[in-house]
N, C-alpha and C positions, 0 to 999 in steps of 0.2 A: 941428680936425676937427669937422664939424657933422653931427649925426645928425637925420634928419627922420623924423617919424612922423605918421600921420594921426589921432593921438589928440588930442582937445581938451585933454588934460592936459599940463602941461609935462614935458619929458624931464628926469629927475633924474640918470640915469647912462647911461654908454655901454651897459651890459648891458641896461638896460630898453629903450633905443632899439633895440638889436639884437633884443630880444624882440618889439617892435612890428612890425618888418619881417618876422618869421617867422610872424606871425598870418595866417590865411587871409582875414581880414576886418578892418576897422578896429577898434581897441581900443574905440571908443565903443559898438560893438554887442555886446561880450562879455557885458554884464550885462543885456541886454534879453531878455525872453522873446519868441520869435517867434510863439507861438501854434500852434494846431492847424490844419493846412491844411484848407480847406473841402472839398477833393475826397477826403479820406480817409473813405470810406464803409465799412461793414462788408464789402462786396464787394471794395473795394480792399485792405483788410487781409488778407482771405483770399488774394487774388492774391499779395500780398507774401510771405505765409508759404509759399505753394506754390513761389514762386521761390527762397526761402531754402532750402527742403528740397531742391529740385533741385540748387542750387549745392553744397550739402553732399554730396549723393550723388555728384556729379561729382568734387568735390575729393578725397573720401576713398574712392573706388571701390576702389582697390587694397588699402586697409586694412580694408574692411568685413567680409570673412570672418574675419579675425583678431580684430577688435573683437567680433564676435558670439560667436565661440568663447570668448574670454576672459571675456566677461560671463556666458555660459551656464555656465562652469566656476566661477562664484561669486567671481570676482575683484572687489575693490573698485575704484571709479573711480580712486582714488589709485594703486593698484598698476598699473592699465592705463596711466595717464599716465606712471608711472615706466618701464614697459617701452618705451613709445613714445619717451620722451626718451633712454633708454639706447641705443635702436637708431638714434638720430640723426634721428628724424622731427620735423618742425617744423610749425607751424600755417600756415594760408594767409597770415598776415601775417608769417611768418618768426620767430616767437617759440617758445619751448618751451611744450609743452602742460601743462595742469593738470587736476585732477579735474573742475572745472566744465565745461571745454570737452569733455572726454570724455563727460560726462553729456548735454550739449546735442547733440553729434554723434549719440549713440546714440538720443536721443529724436526727433531730426529724421528719422532713417532708419527709425524704428519698431521699435527693439529694446527 
């Protein structure tokens, strides 16, 4: 069984070769810094943050009244995350929420 990988390094094991196939880009580029894009101006950064805030509002629109009410009743972010996880709510990526994410969502929507 031969495993091919676009890495300039020799394949040592089958698991490593399978890992190379799973990478979105060749292993040779993993350790290189790609640098800052030249088109990322302050205006582009502001546009990106506005888009992120809009996506957050759209994704959590159904939960925003509850999130605001829980935060105004002086619940901690960890307690809010526990309530959401206990109710079966998941993040946009399909994972369980945590206190950091609750804080980011609330800050993005202006609470």
